[in-house]
C-alpha positions in Angstrom: -32.2 -8.0 -17.7 -29.1 -7.3 -16.0 -28.5 -4.0 -13.3 -25.5 -3.4 -12.3 -24.0 -0.7 -9.3 -21.1 0.8 -9.9 -18.8 4.4 -9.5 -19.4 7.1 -11.9 -17.1 10.4 -11.4 -17.3 9.1 -8.2 -20.4 8.6 -7.2 -22.5 5.6 -6.3 -24.8 4.8 -9.4 -26.9 1.9 -10.5 -27.7 1.5 -14.3 -28.8 -1.2 -16.8 -26.4 -3.3 -18.5 -26.2 -3.4 -21.9 -27.4 -6.6 -24.2 -23.7 -7.5 -24.8 -22.5 -5.9 -21.8 -20.2 -4.0 -22.7 -22.0 -0.3 -21.6 -24.3 0.7 -19.2 -27.0 3.1 -19.0 -27.5 4.8 -15.4 -30.7 5.4 -14.2 -32.1 8.4 -12.7 -32.1 8.0 -9.2 -32.0 10.8 -5.8 -28.4 10.2 -4.5 -29.6 8.3 -1.3 -31.7 5.6 -3.7 -28.6 5.2 -6.2 -26.0 4.3 -2.9 -28.3 0.8 -2.5 -27.6 -0.5 -5.6 -30.1 -2.4 -7.5 -32.0 -2.6 -4.2 -34.9 0.4 -5.3 -34.7 -0.9 -9.4 -36.2 -4.4 -8.1 -39.0 -2.9 -5.7 -39.9 -0.7 -7.9 -40.7 -3.7 -10.7 -42.1 -5.9 -7.8 -44.0 -2.7 -7.4 -44.8 -2.7 -11.2 -43.7 0.3 -11.8 -41.6 1.6 -14.4 -38.1 1.8 -14.9 -36.6 5.7 -13.8 -35.6 7.3 -16.7 -31.8 6.2 -18.2 -29.1 8.7 -19.2 -26.7 7.9 -22.4 -24.7 5.2 -22.4 -21.1 4.4 -21.5 -18.3 2.1 -21.9 -18.8 -0.4 -19.2 -14.6 -0.5 -19.3 -14.4 3.0 -17.6 -16.7 2.4 -14.7 -15.9 0.9 -11.5 -18.5 -1.8 -10.8 -19.1 -1.9 -6.9 -21.3 -5.0 -5.3 -25.0 -4.6 -7.1 -26.2 -5.3 -3.7 -23.7 -2.7 -1.4 -26.1 -2.6 1.4 -28.1 -5.5 1.6 -31.4 -4.8 3.3 -30.3 -7.3 6.4 -28.3 -10.5 6.2 -27.8 -12.9 3.8 -29.3 -16.6 4.4 -26.8 -18.7 3.2 -27.2 -22.5 3.2 -24.9 -25.2 4.0 -23.6 -28.2 2.5 -26.0 -28.3 0.1 -24.1 -30.3 -2.8 -23.4 -34.0 -2.2 -20.2 -34.2 -3.2 -19.1 -31.6 -0.8 -20.7 -32.5 2.5 -19.1 -35.9 2.3 -15.8 -33.7 1.5 -16.8 -31.3 4.5 -17.7 -34.0 7.2 -14.4 -35.5 6.3 -12.5 -32.2 6.6 -13.0 -32.6 10.4 -13.9 -28.7 10.5 -17.9 -29.8 10.5 -19.3 -29.6 13.8 -22.8 -29.9 12.2 -21.5 -33.6 11.3 -21.2 -34.6 15.1 -25.5 -34.6 14.6 -26.7 -34.5 11.5 -24.4 -37.2 9.8 -22.8 -36.2 6.8 -25.6 -35.5 4.4 -28.5 -33.2 6.0 -31.7 -33.9 6.2 -33.5 -30.3 6.2 -31.3 -27.5 4.8 -28.7 -25.9 7.2 -28.9 -22.4 6.9 -27.0 -19.0 8.6 -25.8 -16.3 7.6 -23.6 -13.4 6.6 -23.8 -9.9 8.0 -24.3 -7.4 4.9 -21.2 -5.5 6.0 -19.1 -8.7 4.6 -20.2 -7.6 1.1 -17.8 -5.9 -1.1 -17.6 -5.3 -5.1 -16.4 -8.1 -8.0 -13.0 -7.1 -7.9 -12.1 -5.5 -4.5 -9.9 -7.4 -2.2 -10.3 -10.0 0.5 -8.5 -9.1 3.6 -7.1 -11.7 5.3 -7.2 -10.8 9.0 -3.7 -11.0 10.2 -3.7 -12.6 13.9 -6.7 -13.4 13.4 -7.0 -16.1 11.1 -4.7 -17.8 8.8 -7.5 -20.6 7.3 -9.0 -18.7 4.7 -11.4 -20.5 2.3 -12.9 -19.8 -0.8 -16.7 -21.3 -1.3 -18.5 -20.3 -4.9 -22.2 -19.8 -4.9 -25.4 -19.2 -7.2 -26.8 -16.6 -5.0 -31.1 -16.0 -5.3 -32.3 -12.7 -4.9 -36.4 -12.4 -3.9 -38.2 -10.3 -6.1 -42.2 -10.4 -4.8 -41.8 -11.2 -1.2 -44.2 -13.4 1.3 -44.2 -15.9 4.2 -45.3 -19.5 3.8 -44.7 -19.6 -0.3 -45.0 -23.0 -1.1 -42.2 -24.7 -3.6 -44.6 -25.0 -5.9 -44.8 -21.3 -6.2 -41.7 -20.5 -5.3 -40.0 -19.8 -8.3 -42.7 -17.1 -9.0 -40.9 -14.9 -6.1 -37.1 -15.3 -7.7 -36.3 -11.8 -9.3 -33.0 -13.2 -10.4 -29.7 -13.7 -9.5 -26.0 -13.1 -8.7 -22.4 -15.0 -7.8 -20.9 -14.5 -4.2 -18.0 -16.1 -2.9 -18.7 -17.6 0.7 -15.5 -16.8 1.9 -14.6 -18.2 5.2 -12.3 -18.5 8.3 -12.6 -22.4 8.6 -10.9 -22.8 12.5 -13.7 -19.9 13.6 -15.8 -22.1 11.8 -15.3 -25.1 13.9 -14.3 -23.6 17.2 -17.4 -21.7 17.3 -19.2 -24.7 17.0 -21.6 -22.5 14.3 -20.6 -20.5 11.2 -22.2 -17.1 11.2 -18.5 -15.6 12.9 -16.4 -17.4 10.6 -18.0 -16.4 7.7 -19.4 -12.3 8.3 -15.8 -10.9 8.5 -15.2 -7.6 6.7 -14.5 -8.3 2.8 -15.9 -11.8 3.2 -19.0 -11.4 1.0 -17.7 -10.8 -2.7 -20.8 -10.0 -5.0 -21.5 -9.8 -8.5 -20.6 -8.8 -10.7 -24.2 -7.5 -11.2 -27.7 -9.1 -10.9 -29.7 -11.1 -13.6 -33.5 -11.4 -14.0 -34.3 -14.3 -13.6 -36.1 -14.6 -17.7 -32.3 -14.2 -18.8 -30.5 -16.8 -16.3 -31.8 -21.0 -15.1 -30.1 -20.8 -11.4 -32.1 -24.5 -11.6 -29.8 -25.8 -13.8 -26.8 -23.6 -14.4 -22.9 -24.3 -14.6 -20.5 -22.9 -11.4 -17.1 -22.8 -11.5 -13.9 -22.0 -9.2 -10.6 -20.9 -9.6 -7.3 -20.2 -7.6 -4.2 -18.6 -9.9 -5.7 -20.0 -12.9 -6.0 -23.6 -11.6 -10.1 -25.0 -11.8 -11.1 -26.1 -8.0 -14.9 -26.2 -8.0 -16.9 -27.0 -11.5 -20.2 -28.3 -10.9 -23.8 -27.9 -12.0 -26.9 -26.3 -9.6 -29.4 -29.6 -10.8 -27.0 -31.4 -8.5 -28.1 -29.2 -5.2 -29.3 -31.3 -2.3 -32.2 -28.7 -1.2 -33.0 -27.1 -4.6 -34.2 -23.6 -5.1 -38.1 -24.0 -4.3 -37.6 -25.6 -1.3 -34.9 -23.5 -0.1 -37.5 -20.3 -0.2 -40.0 -22.6 1.3 -38.1 -23.8 3.6 -36.7 -20.0 5.1 -40.6 -18.4 4.2 -42.4 -20.9 6.6 -41.9 -18.9 9.5 -39.9 -16.2 8.0 -41.5 -12.8 5.6 -39.0 -12.8 2.3 -38.9 -9.2 1.6 -37.7 -7.5 -2.2 -33.9 -7.7 -2.4 -33.0 -10.8 -0.2 -30.3 -12.5 -1.1 -30.1 -16.5 -0.9 -27.0 -18.3 -1.0 -27.6 -21.8 -2.4 -24.2 -23.2 -1.0 -21.2 -24.6 -3.4 -20.2 -27.7 -4.4 -17.1 -29.8 -4.0 -13.4 -28.8 -4.2 -13.2 -26.3 -1.6 -9.6 -25.4 0.3 -10.3 -27.5 3.2 -11.1 -30.9 1.1 -7.6 -31.2 -0.2 -4.6 -33.1 2.3 -3.1 -30.8 3.3 -5.6 -27.7 2.7 -5.2 -25.0 0.1 -5.9 -22.2 2.1 -5.8 -18.7 0.5 -2.7 -16.3 1.1 -2.2 -12.9 0.2 -1.3 -12.6 -3.0 -4.2 -15.1 -4.6 -6.7 -14.3 -7.1 -10.1 -16.2 -6.9 -12.4 -16.1 -10.1 -15.5 -17.5 -9.9 -18.4 -17.6 -12.8 -21.4 -18.7 -13.4 -22.9 -19.4 -16.9 -25.5 -17.3 -17.6 -24.0 -14.5 -15.1 -20.5 -14.0 -15.8 -17.6 -13.9 -13.5 -16.1 -12.3 -10.1 -12.0 -11.8 -9.8 -11.1 -10.7 -6.5 -7.4 -10.7 -4.9 -6.3 -11.6 -1.8 -4.4 -9.3 0.8 
């Protein structure tokens, strides 16, 4: 199942994507629920309810996709340094305050968050905050969508709590990340969380073993497989839920592989006019311009 959020006649709408991803059928929902994108659909399915009625299919090319969760219920959980090669790349960049206490490869998951207001759609602009930071970097990440919530979830049971997946670009102001000795500020600027193109249910995508790629202006920068995660999806869910209750629709961005801009000498930061395309097999792609 693929659930997309989009604008239909200018109104927020959520719908069921066709198997070939060429058309979409809108769910019949009140406006206040449709504005939340896929959130009410995920919640209804977790409760065991049937899907809402569907309207006639329209070509996907005729609608404007928005983030599948345009207004996440709370901050997006994010994981730092979760691929071995990227952990070493980041530790050697001079921007990694965590390396001062934890070494190159972390012993436990490094968790931070992005505010919900940073989320934008799969083709929306990423804004460079003029006069605030010019050290803007990209990070392609597989994002896990929680279905069944819970607390104290064991790793052995964790995949039963995964509803599905989407793509997130964990855009980062590297100078802020370094200067403030933590990652929340530099990763939460407006437009710093492109998401999409839709949610894909776990029965259609194996997030534990799928390829992730990132291109900047057509140049392949990142290319990895999620089987190379330092901390697996079950481990992340177990870690987060040990003290925090997880809820349907919660988002966990699982970390980025090697090839980010700060890994180059000199760094390859994003600039106005660039385009960042990020792909994950089994999901699709997002493609965002910089301004």
